[in-house]
N, C-alpha and C positions, 0 to 999 in steps of 0.2 A: 388431562391430556396436555402435553407440552406444546407451546406455540413455537414454530420454527422461525428463524430470522436469517437474513443473508447479509454478509459483510463483504463489500468489494474491496480489493486491494490492487493498487496500481504501482508499477515500477517505471520510473523515468530513467532510462539507461543512457549513460554517457561514457566516454572513453575512460575518465578518471573517477567517476562516481555513479552511484545508483540512488535516486531519490525514492522514498517510500511514502505512499499516501493511502488512506482508507476512506470509504464512504458507506453509509447505510443504504438500505433499500428505500426508494421513494423519490419523487420529483423534488421535494423540498428539503431533502437531507443535505447536511453540510459535509464537505470533504475536509479531511484533517491530514495535515502533513505530519507524518510520524517521525521522520528523520532521514538520514542518508548514510550510506556505506561507501567504503573505498571501491574502486572499480575492478579489482582483481578477483578471480574466481574463488580463491581460498577464503576471502572475507565473506563473499556471498554464501558460500557453503555453511 
């Protein structure tokens, strides 16, 4: 039987950019900054 896991994704939205971060489940998990995108809708799509 496969074990399931959860990955949380966060978006920090600003006028000119969107920052992206992830974190695993659990109190002691580290968050990781993945990167950033431009702030317009076409880039986010």
